[in-house]
N, CA, C and O atoms as a DFTB+ gen file, in Angstrom:
616 C
 N C O
     1  1       0.837      -1.192       0.000
     2  2       0.000       0.000       0.000
     3  2       0.873       1.243       0.000
     4  3       1.855       1.334       0.737
     5  1       0.501       2.187      -0.829
     6  2       1.182       3.477      -0.728
     7  2       0.485       4.296       0.366
     8  3      -0.513       3.857       0.938
     9  1       1.013       5.471       0.645
    10  2       0.474       6.281       1.749
    11  2      -0.994       6.642       1.533
    12  3      -1.778       6.648       2.482
    13  1      -1.367       6.943       0.290
    14  2      -2.754       7.309      -0.004
    15  2      -3.695       6.118       0.211
    16  3      -4.773       6.272       0.786
    17  1      -3.289       4.947      -0.246
    18  2      -4.101       3.733      -0.052
    19  2      -4.209       3.389       1.429
    20  3      -5.264       2.971       1.906
    21  1      -3.104       3.571       2.147
    22  2      -3.097       3.295       3.578
    23  2      -4.066       4.222       4.303
    24  3      -4.822       3.774       5.165
    25  1      -4.051       5.500       3.965
    26  2      -4.968       6.457       4.602
    27  2      -6.416       6.099       4.298
    28  3      -7.275       6.207       5.173
    29  1      -6.699       5.676       3.072
    30  2      -8.058       5.275       2.703
    31  2      -8.483       4.030       3.488
    32  3      -9.628       3.923       3.927
    33  1      -7.555       3.099       3.657
    34  2      -7.813       1.884       4.441
    35  2      -8.137       2.256       5.893
    36  3      -9.113       1.769       6.464
    37  1      -7.309       3.122       6.478
    38  2      -7.556       3.575       7.851
    39  2      -8.927       4.252       7.944
    40  3      -9.699       3.966       8.859
    41  1      -9.228       5.142       7.005
    42  2     -10.504       5.868       7.031
    43  2     -11.686       4.907       6.961
    44  3     -12.657       5.068       7.701
    45  1     -11.616       3.916       6.086
    46  2     -12.702       2.937       5.955
    47  2     -12.857       2.116       7.230
    48  3     -13.975       1.884       7.689
    49  1     -11.734       1.675       7.804
    50  2     -11.777       0.910       9.053
    51  2     -12.320       1.760      10.193
    52  3     -13.077       1.269      11.030
    53  1     -11.934       3.041      10.228
    54  2     -12.390       3.923      11.300
    55  2     -13.890       4.192      11.178
    56  3     -14.594       4.261      12.185
    57  1     -14.381       4.345       9.938
    58  2     -15.826       4.513       9.737
    59  2     -16.583       3.291      10.257
    60  3     -17.631       3.420      10.891
    61  1     -16.040       2.106       9.980
    62  2     -16.654       0.862      10.463
    63  2     -16.635       0.817      11.987
    64  3     -17.630       0.447      12.611
    65  1     -15.504       1.194      12.590
    66  2     -15.396       1.233      14.054
    67  2     -16.459       2.158      14.636
    68  3     -17.149       1.785      15.585
    69  1     -16.598       3.348      14.085
    70  2     -17.571       4.304      14.609
    71  2     -18.996       3.762      14.512
    72  3     -19.781       3.927      15.446
    73  1     -19.342       3.118      13.399
    74  2     -20.683       2.512      13.254
    75  2     -20.910       1.438      14.310
    76  3     -21.954       1.403      14.961
    77  1     -19.930       0.572      14.471
    78  2     -20.067      -0.533      15.429
    79  2     -20.114      -0.009      16.863
    80  3     -20.884      -0.515      17.680
    81  1     -19.303       0.996      17.175
    82  2     -19.307       1.557      18.522
    83  2     -20.646       2.235      18.821
    84  3     -21.160       2.133      19.935
    85  1     -21.206       2.922      17.831
    86  2     -22.502       3.574      18.030
    87  2     -23.581       2.544      18.308
    88  3     -24.460       2.776      19.137
    89  1     -23.524       1.409      17.626
    90  2     -24.467       0.320      17.873
    91  2     -24.344      -0.168      19.321
    92  3     -25.355      -0.385      19.990
    93  1     -23.116      -0.340      19.801
    94  2     -22.905      -0.795      21.179
    95  2     -23.425       0.222      22.190
    96  3     -23.944      -0.152      23.242
    97  1     -23.286       1.504      21.874
    98  2     -23.826       2.561      22.738
    99  2     -25.354       2.491      22.746
   100  3     -25.980       2.530      23.805
   101  1     -25.944       2.389      21.558
   102  2     -27.405       2.406      21.427
   103  2     -28.057       1.163      22.031
   104  3     -29.080       1.272      22.707
   105  1     -27.486      -0.002      21.801
   106  2     -28.115      -1.261      22.206
   107  2     -27.735      -1.685      23.622
   108  3     -28.578      -2.174      24.374
   109  1     -26.468      -1.498      23.985
   110  2     -25.984      -2.024      25.265
   111  2     -25.629      -0.946      26.282
   112  3     -25.325      -1.270      27.430
   113  1     -25.660       0.324      25.894
   114  2     -25.354       1.394      26.830
   115  2     -23.875       1.608      27.083
   116  3     -23.489       2.099      28.144
   117  1     -23.037       1.242      26.110
   118  2     -21.600       1.455      26.298
   119  2     -21.330       2.921      26.615
   120  3     -21.942       3.823      26.043
   121  1     -20.408       3.134      27.531
   122  2     -20.082       4.480      27.968
   123  2     -20.793       4.856      29.261
   124  3     -20.514       5.905      29.841
   125  1     -21.713       4.000      29.716
   126  2     -22.484       4.334      30.921
   127  2     -22.150       3.422      32.101
   128  3     -22.799       3.506      33.144
   129  1     -21.159       2.563      31.954
   130  2     -20.849       1.600      33.013
   131  2     -19.884       2.189      34.029
   132  3     -19.096       3.083      33.720
   133  1     -19.966       1.659      35.271
   134  2     -19.124       2.131      36.362
   135  2     -17.708       1.570      36.268
   136  3     -16.729       2.265      36.540
   137  1     -17.621       0.306      35.880
   138  2     -16.305      -0.325      35.826
   139  2     -16.365      -1.565      34.945
   140  3     -17.428      -2.012      34.514
   141  1     -15.174      -2.096      34.699
   142  2     -15.091      -3.332      33.938
   143  2     -14.236      -4.338      34.697
   144  3     -13.389      -3.970      35.511
   145  1     -14.472      -5.591      34.418
   146  2     -13.657      -6.678      34.950
   147  2     -13.418      -7.639      33.807
   148  3     -14.126      -7.603      32.800
   149  1     -12.435      -8.491      33.955
   150  2     -12.177      -9.472      32.915
   151  2     -11.784     -10.793      33.542
   152  3     -11.320     -10.852      34.681
   153  1     -11.980     -11.842      32.777
   154  2     -11.533     -13.183      33.130
   155  2     -10.778     -13.697      31.916
   156  3     -11.379     -14.191      30.962
   157  1      -9.457     -13.578      31.960
   158  2      -8.658     -13.953      30.805
   159  2      -8.748     -15.447      30.506
   160  3      -8.640     -15.853      29.349
   161  1      -8.946     -16.272      31.544
   162  2      -9.070     -17.710      31.300
   163  2     -10.323     -18.024      30.489
   164  3     -10.316     -18.916      29.640
   165  1     -11.397     -17.284      30.758
   166  2     -12.639     -17.460      29.983
   167  2     -12.655     -16.600      28.728
   168  3     -13.551     -16.721      27.892
   169  1     -11.646     -15.722      28.600
   170  2     -11.541     -14.792      27.471
   171  2     -12.755     -13.866      27.411
   172  3     -13.290     -13.581      26.340
   173  1     -13.178     -13.402      28.599
   174  2     -14.377     -12.570      28.680
   175  2     -14.110     -11.253      29.404
   176  3     -13.253     -11.157      30.283
   177  1     -14.877     -10.249      28.999
   178  2     -14.880      -8.924      29.601
   179  2     -16.285      -8.700      30.149
   180  3     -17.271      -9.074      29.515
   181  1     -16.371      -8.087      31.330
   182  2     -17.656      -7.816      31.967
   183  2     -17.771      -6.324      32.247
   184  3     -16.826      -5.704      32.735
   185  1     -18.922      -5.754      31.940
   186  2     -19.181      -4.341      32.209
   187  2     -20.224      -4.249      33.317
   188  3     -21.276      -4.885      33.250
   189  1     -19.917      -3.450      34.335
   190  2     -20.734      -3.402      35.540
   191  2     -21.276      -2.005      35.811
   192  3     -20.658      -0.991      35.486
   193  1     -22.461      -1.997      36.423
   194  2     -23.047      -0.775      36.971
   195  2     -23.615      -1.154      38.330
   196  3     -24.335      -2.145      38.458
   197  1     -23.289      -0.363      39.339
   198  2     -23.720      -0.647      40.708
   199  2     -23.342      -2.070      41.128
   200  3     -24.140      -2.788      41.731
   201  1     -22.104      -2.460      40.795
   202  2     -21.548      -3.770      41.156
   203  2     -22.259      -4.948      40.496
   204  3     -22.001      -6.095      40.862
   205  1     -23.140      -4.700      39.542
   206  2     -23.845      -5.777      38.851
   207  2     -23.333      -5.879      37.410
   208  3     -23.231      -4.881      36.696
   209  1     -23.013      -7.116      37.005
   210  2     -22.578      -7.345      35.629
   211  2     -23.796      -7.216      34.717
   212  3     -24.776      -7.946      34.871
   213  1     -23.730      -6.287      33.772
   214  2     -24.849      -6.061      32.852
   215  2     -24.554      -6.545      31.438
   216  3     -25.466      -6.948      30.716
   217  1     -23.284      -6.507      31.038
   218  2     -22.902      -6.900      29.684
   219  2     -21.631      -7.722      29.755
   220  3     -20.732      -7.441      30.548
   221  1     -21.571      -8.747      28.906
   222  2     -20.325      -9.502      28.792
   223  2     -19.993      -9.660      27.321
   224  3     -20.860      -9.553      26.454
   225  1     -18.713      -9.916      27.055
   226  2     -18.261     -10.089      25.681
   227  2     -17.029     -10.985      25.659
   228  3     -16.249     -11.012      26.611
   229  1     -16.866     -11.710      24.572
   230  2     -15.626     -12.452      24.327
   231  2     -14.606     -11.426      23.847
   232  3     -14.957     -10.494      23.124
   233  1     -13.355     -11.589      24.241
   234  2     -12.344     -10.594      23.874
   235  2     -11.091     -11.215      23.265
   236  3     -10.741     -12.369      23.516
   237  1     -10.442     -10.400      22.461
   238  2      -9.081     -10.651      22.002
   239  2      -8.319      -9.350      22.248
   240  3      -8.743      -8.294      21.778
   241  1      -7.209      -9.409      22.972
   242  2      -6.456      -8.177      23.207
   243  2      -5.829      -7.673      21.909
   244  3      -5.183      -8.422      21.176
   245  1      -6.037      -6.387      21.648
   246  2      -5.415      -5.769      20.483
   247  2      -4.035      -5.256      20.882
   248  3      -3.036      -5.563      20.232
   249  1      -3.992      -4.477      21.949
   250  2      -2.719      -3.945      22.424
   251  2      -2.933      -2.937      23.525
   252  3      -4.057      -2.695      23.965
   253  1      -1.838      -2.357      23.961
   254  2      -1.899      -1.357      25.027
   255  2      -1.126      -0.121      24.607
   256  3      -0.112      -0.192      23.914
   257  1      -1.645       1.019      25.054
   258  2      -1.031       2.308      24.734
   259  2      -0.664       3.011      26.021
   260  3      -1.519       3.249      26.874
   261  1       0.621       3.346      26.165
   262  2       1.108       4.077      27.318
   263  2       1.043       5.566      26.997
   264  3       1.730       6.048      26.097
   265  1       0.206       6.289      27.745
   266  2      -0.025       7.705      27.463
   267  2       1.161       8.585      27.853
   268  3       1.299       9.697      27.343
   269  1       2.012       8.101      28.746
   270  2       3.159       8.910      29.180
   271  2       4.272       8.951      28.141
   272  3       4.835      10.012      27.871
   273  1       4.589       7.795      27.557
   274  2       5.722       7.781      26.626
   275  2       5.308       7.503      25.177
   276  3       6.162       7.414      24.296
   277  1       4.003       7.365      24.930
   278  2       3.531       7.168      23.565
   279  2       3.923       5.833      22.969
   280  3       4.123       5.724      21.759
   281  1       4.035       4.816      23.808
   282  2       4.419       3.506      23.282
   283  2       3.211       2.582      23.168
   284  3       2.327       2.567      24.025
   285  1       3.205       1.819      22.090
   286  2       2.183       0.816      21.814
   287  2       2.832      -0.552      21.931
   288  3       3.934      -0.769      21.427
   289  1       2.141      -1.484      22.605
   290  2       2.587      -2.875      22.629
   291  2       1.419      -3.745      22.177
   292  3       0.313      -3.652      22.711
   293  1       1.682      -4.579      21.197
   294  2       0.660      -5.484      20.683
   295  2       0.248      -6.501      21.740
   296  3       1.065      -6.921      22.560
   297  1      -1.016      -6.893      21.717
   298  2      -1.516      -7.906      22.650
   299  2      -0.756      -9.215      22.535
   300  3      -0.527      -9.890      23.538
   301  1      -0.361      -9.581      21.319
   302  2       0.361     -10.847      21.119
   303  2       1.762     -10.818      21.715
   304  3       2.381     -11.868      21.889
   305  1       2.268      -9.633      22.031
   306  2       3.617      -9.504      22.600
   307  2       3.592      -9.287      24.105
   308  3       4.643      -9.306      24.745
   309  1       2.412      -9.082      24.683
   310  2       2.289      -8.692      26.084
   311  2       2.086      -9.918      26.968
   312  3       1.053     -10.585      26.899
   313  1       3.076     -10.201      27.788
   314  2       3.016     -11.386      28.643
   315  2       2.026     -11.251      29.795
   316  3       1.859     -12.188      30.576
   317  1       1.365     -10.094      29.913
   318  2       0.297      -9.949      30.910
   319  2      -0.904     -10.816      30.519
   320  3      -1.742     -11.144      31.358
   321  1      -0.977     -11.182      29.238
   322  2      -2.080     -12.010      28.761
   323  2      -1.649     -13.475      28.696
   324  3      -0.498     -13.773      28.379
   325  1      -2.576     -14.390      28.996
   326  2      -2.249     -15.815      28.881
   327  2      -1.898     -16.178      27.425
   328  3      -2.301     -15.495      26.484
   329  1      -1.148     -17.255      27.274
   330  2      -0.683     -17.698      25.958
   331  2      -1.842     -17.866      24.979
   332  3      -1.733     -17.482      23.814
   333  1      -2.938     -18.433      25.443
   334  2      -4.088     -18.669      24.552
   335  2      -4.605     -17.354      23.948
   336  3      -4.897     -17.295      22.754
   337  1      -4.718     -16.309      24.764
   338  2      -5.166     -15.009      24.260
   339  2      -4.111     -14.362      23.363
   340  3      -4.446     -13.743      22.353
   341  1      -2.851     -14.504      23.729
   342  2      -1.783     -13.949      22.880
   343  2      -1.786     -14.624      21.510
   344  3      -1.569     -13.973      20.488
   345  1      -2.032     -15.928      21.498
   346  2      -2.090     -16.642      20.220
   347  2      -3.235     -16.132      19.354
   348  3      -3.073     -15.970      18.144
   349  1      -4.385     -15.879      19.960
   350  2      -5.514     -15.336      19.193
   351  2      -5.189     -13.937      18.679
   352  3      -5.562     -13.576      17.563
   353  1      -4.499     -13.162      19.491
   354  2      -4.107     -11.809      19.112
   355  2      -3.067     -11.815      17.992
   356  3      -2.961     -10.846      17.240
   357  1      -2.310     -12.887      17.882
   358  2      -1.235     -12.925      16.882
   359  2      -1.765     -12.856      15.456
   360  3      -1.005     -12.576      14.529
   361  1      -3.048     -13.104      15.267
   362  2      -3.641     -12.948      13.940
   363  2      -3.477     -11.504      13.444
   364  3      -3.461     -11.254      12.239
   365  1      -3.358     -10.569      14.373
   366  2      -3.230      -9.162      14.000
   367  2      -1.922      -8.866      13.282
   368  3      -1.778      -7.803      12.678
   369  1      -0.963      -9.792      13.338
   370  2       0.275      -9.623      12.581
   371  2      -0.015      -9.570      11.080
   372  3       0.800      -9.068      10.306
   373  1      -1.179     -10.090      10.668
   374  2      -1.570     -10.045       9.256
   375  2      -1.664      -8.608       8.741
   376  3      -1.584      -8.375       7.535
   377  1      -1.833      -7.649       9.647
   378  2      -1.897      -6.243       9.223
   379  2      -0.598      -5.807       8.542
   380  3      -0.609      -4.910       7.698
   381  1       0.517      -6.439       8.906
   382  2       1.774      -6.112       8.233
   383  2       1.710      -6.531       6.762
   384  3       2.149      -5.791       5.881
   385  1       1.159      -7.722       6.503
   386  2       1.023      -8.208       5.126
   387  2       0.025      -7.354       4.348
   388  3       0.262      -7.010       3.190
   389  1      -1.086      -7.019       4.989
   390  2      -2.130      -6.219       4.332
   391  2      -1.614      -4.842       3.951
   392  3      -1.838      -4.372       2.835
   393  1      -0.922      -4.197       4.884
   394  2      -0.508      -2.803       4.678
   395  2       0.894      -2.659       4.094
   396  3       1.193      -1.674       3.419
   397  1       1.747      -3.638       4.355
   398  2       3.138      -3.532       3.942
   399  2       3.990      -2.731       4.911
   400  3       5.151      -2.445       4.617
   401  1       3.437      -2.362       6.066
   402  2       4.171      -1.577       7.051
   403  2       4.684      -2.469       8.185
   404  3       3.922      -3.206       8.810
   405  1       5.987      -2.383       8.433
   406  2       6.649      -3.232       9.426
   407  2       6.127      -3.025      10.839
   408  3       6.180      -3.950      11.650
   409  1       5.622      -1.834      11.156
   410  2       5.198      -1.562      12.537
   411  2       4.145      -2.555      13.024
   412  3       3.983      -2.758      14.228
   413  1       3.427      -3.174      12.077
   414  2       2.383      -4.124      12.467
   415  2       2.957      -5.491      12.823
   416  3       2.245      -6.349      13.344
   417  1       4.231      -5.693      12.546
   418  2       4.884      -6.940      12.910
   419  2       5.855      -6.789      14.066
   420  3       6.339      -7.779      14.615
   421  1       6.138      -5.535      14.435
   422  2       7.036      -5.273      15.565
   423  2       6.255      -5.326      16.869
   424  3       5.088      -4.935      16.910
   425  1       6.888      -5.804      17.931
   426  2       6.207      -5.932      19.221
   427  2       5.753      -4.588      19.775
   428  3       4.720      -4.500      20.438
   429  1       6.537      -3.532      19.497
   430  2       6.223      -2.210      20.045
   431  2       6.387      -1.145      18.962
   432  3       7.096      -1.347      17.977
   433  1       5.722      -0.016      19.163
   434  2       5.834       1.115      18.243
   435  2       5.622       2.404      19.033
   436  3       4.978       2.403      20.082
   437  1       6.160       3.484      18.525
   438  2       5.941       4.812      19.104
   439  2       4.825       5.480      18.308
   440  3       4.976       5.732      17.113
   441  1       3.699       5.768      18.974
   442  2       2.527       6.325      18.297
   443  2       1.864       7.360      19.193
   444  3       2.330       7.622      20.301
   445  1       0.757       7.957      18.703
   446  2      -0.056       8.827      19.549
   447  2      -1.411       8.145      19.766
   448  3      -1.682       7.087      19.198
   449  1      -2.248       8.762      20.589
   450  2      -3.514       8.115      20.939
   451  2      -4.443       7.969      19.730
   452  3      -5.185       6.991      19.639
   453  1      -4.409       8.928      18.805
   454  2      -5.224       8.792      17.593
   455  2      -4.824       7.539      16.819
   456  3      -5.682       6.806      16.328
   457  1      -3.520       7.299      16.712
   458  2      -3.049       6.111      15.999
   459  2      -3.437       4.839      16.746
   460  3      -3.699       3.813      16.118
   461  1      -3.476       4.890      18.077
   462  2      -3.910       3.718      18.848
   463  2      -5.334       3.338      18.447
   464  3      -5.642       2.159      18.275
   465  1      -6.198       4.340      18.299
   466  2      -7.574       4.065      17.866
   467  2      -7.621       3.596      16.414
   468  3      -8.459       2.768      16.058
   469  1      -6.735       4.116      15.580
   470  2      -6.687       3.660      14.187
   471  2      -6.239       2.208      14.119
   472  3      -6.772       1.436      13.322
   473  1      -5.262       1.820      14.947
   474  2      -4.832       0.426      15.019
   475  2      -5.986      -0.439      15.501
   476  3      -6.207      -1.532      14.978
   477  1      -6.722       0.043      16.495
   478  2      -7.882      -0.694      16.996
   479  2      -8.910      -0.889      15.885
   480  3      -9.497      -1.964      15.761
   481  1      -9.126       0.153      15.077
   482  2     -10.093       0.068      13.975
   483  2      -9.644      -0.946      12.927
   484  3     -10.456      -1.740      12.452
   485  1      -8.372      -0.931      12.561
   486  2      -7.859      -1.892      11.583
   487  2      -7.933      -3.316      12.133
   488  3      -8.235      -4.256      11.398
   489  1      -7.659      -3.467      13.417
   490  2      -7.725      -4.784      14.058
   491  2      -9.159      -5.300      14.082
   492  3      -9.411      -6.473      13.807
   493  1     -10.084      -4.426      14.408
   494  2     -11.497      -4.789      14.434
   495  2     -11.949      -5.248      13.050
   496  3     -12.655      -6.248      12.921
   497  1     -11.543      -4.522      12.027
   498  2     -11.887      -4.873      10.653
   499  2     -11.327      -6.245      10.288
   500  3     -12.033      -7.068       9.704
   501  1     -10.082      -6.493      10.625
   502  2      -9.447      -7.765      10.313
   503  2     -10.146      -8.928      11.010
   504  3     -10.386      -9.969      10.398
   505  1     -10.469      -8.754      12.279
   506  2     -11.090      -9.826      13.055
   507  2     -12.578      -9.993      12.740
   508  3     -13.142     -11.068      12.941
   509  1     -13.206      -8.929      12.247
   510  2     -14.640      -8.985      11.978
   511  2     -15.482      -9.027      13.239
   512  3     -16.579      -9.585      13.238
   513  1     -14.975      -8.438      14.318
   514  2     -15.670      -8.460      15.597
   515  2     -16.694      -7.327      15.681
   516  3     -16.869      -6.560      14.734
   517  1     -17.372      -7.237      16.838
   518  2     -18.502      -6.325      17.009
   519  2     -18.127      -4.935      17.509
   520  3     -18.899      -3.992      17.337
   521  1     -16.955      -4.792      18.125
   522  2     -16.588      -3.492      18.658
   523  2     -15.283      -3.548      19.406
   524  3     -14.642      -4.596      19.493
   525  1     -14.888      -2.398      19.952
   526  2     -13.637      -2.268      20.692
   527  2     -13.948      -1.705      22.070
   528  3     -14.769      -0.799      22.213
   529  1     -13.282      -2.255      23.083
   530  2     -13.363      -1.690      24.419
   531  2     -11.974      -1.207      24.794
   532  3     -10.999      -1.950      24.689
   533  1     -11.889       0.045      25.235
   534  2     -10.636       0.570      25.746
   535  2     -10.744       0.601      27.256
   536  3     -11.462       1.420      27.830
   537  1     -10.022      -0.302      27.884
   538  2     -10.019      -0.368      29.337
   539  2      -9.238       0.798      29.915
   540  3      -8.050       0.951      29.632
   541  1      -9.894       1.621      30.724
   542  2      -9.199       2.777      31.287
   543  2      -8.129       2.340      32.279
   544  3      -8.309       1.388      33.038
   545  1      -7.040       3.043      32.254
   546  2      -5.970       2.786      33.207
   547  2      -5.314       4.096      33.562
   548  3      -5.620       5.132      32.971
   549  1      -4.416       4.057      34.520
   550  2      -3.757       5.287      34.956
   551  2      -2.916       5.875      33.817
   552  3      -3.182       6.985      33.357
   553  1      -1.912       5.138      33.368
   554  2      -1.064       5.604      32.279
   555  2      -1.139       4.711      31.051
   556  3      -0.624       5.061      29.989
   557  1      -1.774       3.571      31.195
   558  2      -1.846       2.613      30.097
   559  2      -3.296       2.254      29.819
   560  3      -4.052       1.899      30.724
   561  1      -3.668       2.354      28.553
   562  2      -5.003       1.957      28.116
   563  2      -4.884       0.651      27.341
   564  3      -4.045       0.516      26.450
   565  1      -5.738      -0.308      27.693
   566  2      -5.747      -1.602      27.015
   567  2      -6.915      -1.633      26.035
   568  3      -8.049      -1.312      26.391
   569  1      -6.625      -2.019      24.818
   570  2      -7.634      -2.114      23.771
   571  2      -7.969      -3.578      23.518
   572  3      -7.085      -4.409      23.313
   573  1      -9.269      -3.875      23.538
   574  2      -9.748      -5.235      23.294
   575  2     -10.754      -5.230      22.158
   576  3     -11.616      -4.354      22.089
   577  1     -10.646      -6.204      21.268
   578  2     -11.696      -6.437      20.278
   579  2     -12.737      -7.315      20.959
   580  3     -12.394      -8.279      21.643
   581  1     -14.012      -6.979      20.768
   582  2     -15.099      -7.704      21.431
   583  2     -15.987      -8.397      20.413
   584  3     -16.275      -7.868      19.339
   585  1     -16.411      -9.597      20.782
   586  2     -17.329     -10.374      19.971
   587  2     -18.337     -11.020      20.923
   588  3     -18.097     -11.111      22.127
   589  1     -19.440     -11.457      20.381
   590  2     -20.497     -12.093      21.187
   591  2     -20.884     -11.207      22.369
   592  3     -21.009     -11.675      23.500
   593  1     -21.071      -9.923      22.084
   594  2     -21.505      -8.967      23.106
   595  2     -22.946      -9.291      23.463
   596  3     -23.792      -9.442      22.582
   597  1     -23.226      -9.400      24.771
   598  2     -24.576      -9.789      25.184
   599  2     -24.927      -9.175      26.528
   600  3     -24.067      -8.964      27.384
   601  1     -26.219      -8.892      26.691
   602  2     -26.732      -8.480      27.989
   603  2     -26.705      -9.693      28.918
   604  3     -26.922     -10.828      28.495
   605  1     -26.432      -9.420      30.200
   606  2     -26.456     -10.463      31.205
   607  2     -27.663     -10.203      32.085
   608  3     -27.805      -9.125      32.663
   609  1     -28.517     -11.186      32.181
   610  2     -29.713     -11.032      33.025
   611  2     -29.527     -11.844      34.274
   612  3     -29.361     -13.062      34.219
   613  1     -29.555     -11.160      35.421
   614  2     -29.362     -11.868      36.692
   615  2     -30.675     -12.339      37.259
   616  3     -30.703     -12.954      38.325
């Protein structure tokens, strides 16, 4: 891909991300939860309000973005995730083949937060999942691709 094709690819993926995220907001109330929890062994993310799990989703870690130093680490390279999840995340290495850019095959990259969301959008497009969750953190934000998003009825 040349730079113009790459920008068009990013724009198309970002448009898809925005559509999918709006659906999650409209249907499941994304953006209104108090906190999130995860169970990496079950490969699930839980969204809670008033200590009650309201939504769950299957996840694949996309990567993490450190807001202090502008570093990105791919989910497949992050040993904080179990091997099974890292293996699922390793499919994202295909972005290097698709785009021709080495940064998608390197474990880490120096980027800004806008690029972190663009990477999330390209990853979402590649995986064909339903949306992205950015887990809030102090200095590091974790990005997860979500699939099988569902309301939990207690």
